[in-house]
C-alpha positions as CSV (number, residue, x, y, z in Angstrom):
1,M,0.1,0.0,0.0
2,K,1.1,3.2,-0.9
3,I,-0.1,7.0,-0.1
4,S,0.3,9.5,-2.8
5,Q,1.9,12.8,-1.3
6,G,1.1,16.4,-1.2
7,S,-2.7,15.5,-2.3
8,D,-5.8,16.7,-1.0
9,S,-7.0,13.1,-1.4
10,P,-4.5,10.6,-0.7
11,V,-4.8,7.6,-2.9
12,L,-4.7,4.6,-0.5
13,L,-4.9,1.5,-2.3
14,G,-4.2,-2.3,-1.3
15,I,-4.2,-5.6,-2.8
16,T,-5.9,-8.0,-0.6
17,M,-5.9,-11.0,-2.9
18,W,-3.1,-12.2,-5.4
19,V,-3.2,-15.3,-7.7
20,T,-1.2,-16.4,-10.4
21,W,-2.0,-19.6,-13.1
22,T,0.2,-20.7,-15.7
23,L,-1.0,-21.3,-18.9
24,R,0.6,-24.4,-21.3
25,P,0.7,-24.0,-24.8
26,T,-2.1,-25.5,-26.9
27,Q,-1.1,-28.8,-28.7
28,N,-1.3,-27.2,-32.0
29,D,0.5,-23.9,-31.3
30,T,4.1,-24.3,-31.9
31,A,5.2,-21.0,-32.7
32,P,6.6,-19.2,-29.5
33,L,4.7,-17.3,-27.8
34,A,6.4,-14.0,-28.5
35,A,5.9,-14.7,-32.2
36,N,2.1,-14.5,-31.9
37,A,0.4,-11.3,-32.0
38,A,-0.9,-11.4,-28.6
39,P,-0.1,-8.3,-26.6
40,R,2.6,-9.1,-23.9
41,I,-0.2,-8.0,-21.5
42,S,-4.0,-7.2,-21.6
43,M,-7.2,-7.3,-19.5
44,V,-9.0,-10.9,-19.8
45,S,-12.5,-10.5,-21.0
46,P,-15.1,-13.2,-19.9
47,Q,-14.8,-14.4,-23.6
48,R,-11.0,-14.8,-23.7
49,L,-11.0,-16.7,-20.7
50,K,-13.7,-19.2,-21.9
51,R,-11.1,-19.8,-24.7
52,I,-8.1,-20.3,-22.7
53,G,-9.7,-22.1,-19.9
54,S,-8.3,-25.3,-21.1
55,W,-4.7,-24.1,-21.2
56,I,-4.9,-23.1,-17.3
57,E,-2.7,-25.9,-15.4
58,P,-3.1,-27.2,-12.1
59,K,-0.5,-25.7,-9.1
60,S,2.2,-27.9,-8.9
61,E,5.3,-28.0,-6.5
62,H,7.6,-27.7,-8.9
63,H,8.0,-24.6,-10.6
64,D,9.9,-23.9,-14.0
65,R,10.4,-20.1,-15.0
66,A,11.0,-20.7,-18.3
67,R,7.1,-22.7,-18.2
68,E,5.5,-19.8,-16.5
69,S,6.1,-17.1,-18.8
70,H,2.5,-17.1,-19.6
71,Q,0.0,-16.3,-16.6
72,L,-3.1,-15.1,-15.6
73,V,-3.1,-12.6,-12.9
74,R,-6.1,-12.2,-10.6
75,F,-5.7,-10.1,-8.1
76,N,-8.5,-7.5,-5.8
77,V,-7.7,-3.7,-5.3
78,Y,-9.1,-2.3,-2.4
79,N,-9.8,1.5,-1.9
80,F,-8.4,2.5,1.8
81,G,-9.4,6.1,1.2
82,N,-12.2,8.3,2.1
83,E,-12.7,9.3,-1.5
84,S,-13.3,7.2,-4.7
85,V,-10.6,6.6,-6.9
86,T,-10.7,6.1,-10.6
87,L,-8.0,3.6,-12.0
88,H,-6.8,4.4,-15.8
89,A,-3.8,1.6,-16.1
90,I,-2.0,-1.1,-14.7
91,A,1.6,-1.9,-14.6
92,L,2.8,-5.0,-13.6
93,K,6.7,-5.9,-13.4
94,T,8.3,-9.0,-15.0
95,L,10.9,-10.7,-12.4
96,D,13.7,-9.6,-15.0
97,G,12.9,-6.2,-14.1
98,E,10.8,-5.1,-17.4
99,T,7.6,-3.2,-16.9
100,L,4.6,-4.2,-19.0
101,T,1.4,-1.8,-18.8
102,C,-2.0,-2.0,-20.3
103,E,-4.4,0.6,-20.1
104,L,-8.0,0.0,-18.0
105,V,-10.7,0.4,-20.8
106,P,-13.4,1.5,-19.8
107,A,-11.3,3.0,-16.5
108,L,-12.6,1.8,-13.3
109,V,-14.1,3.5,-10.4
110,V,-13.4,2.2,-6.9
111,R,-15.2,3.6,-4.2
112,S,-13.9,4.4,-0.8
113,G,-13.7,1.2,1.1
114,A,-14.5,-1.2,-2.2
115,R,-12.6,-3.6,-4.0
116,H,-12.3,-4.2,-7.3
117,P,-11.2,-7.5,-9.1
118,L,-8.8,-7.5,-11.8
119,L,-7.5,-10.5,-14.3
120,A,-4.6,-9.9,-16.9
121,E,-3.2,-12.3,-19.0
122,V,0.4,-12.0,-19.3
123,T,2.4,-13.5,-22.0
124,S,6.1,-12.8,-20.9
125,G,6.0,-13.3,-17.3
126,P,6.2,-14.4,-14.6
127,V,5.4,-11.2,-12.6
128,A,6.2,-10.2,-9.1
129,E,3.6,-9.6,-6.6
130,A,3.1,-5.9,-7.2
131,V,1.6,-3.4,-8.7
132,E,1.7,0.1,-9.9
133,I,-1.8,1.7,-10.8
134,E,-2.2,5.5,-12.4
135,A,-4.9,6.4,-10.5
136,E,-7.2,10.0,-10.5
137,P,-8.1,10.6,-7.1
138,V,-9.0,14.3,-8.1
139,V,-10.3,15.1,-11.9
140,G,-7.6,16.3,-14.2
141,R,-5.3,14.7,-12.0
142,R,-3.5,11.3,-12.9
143,L,-0.5,9.5,-10.4
144,W,1.0,6.2,-10.3
145,V,0.7,4.7,-7.0
146,D,2.6,1.6,-6.1
147,V,0.1,-1.1,-5.1
148,R,1.4,-4.1,-2.8
149,V,0.0,-7.4,-1.5
150,L,-1.2,-7.1,2.2
151,P,0.3,-9.7,4.8
152,R,-2.2,-12.2,5.1
153,P,-3.2,-12.3,8.8
């Protein structure tokens, strides 16, 4: 969670839940993912989730970084602030340090005390458990906020 400094309405956001799934290539997908036209990060629609649902691998104790490069990342953004905040974009960092940015279309309004689930597909992961969010606490003023996974009780 990070508080924006010098703002009339501070942005207080946290990640209350974080889950990732690895997506395995399909049987007839012989081209590497990087060669495909798929973006490196995108928000997942219900239609896309139906199409890729059979690619989701069950969790295993053995993790191979190369096999985890295509992931679904599901997290909840919680607004701890006193005012609504409009979310315009997210950025996830790969474990190699590269930042992947995705615009939220349409922008999302998260009311005070509310949470909003987000689901992203990352084709060049794996990603770290942290998000940067482009937020607009006041109309016409956008800022990037570092948002972390909150500790579990």
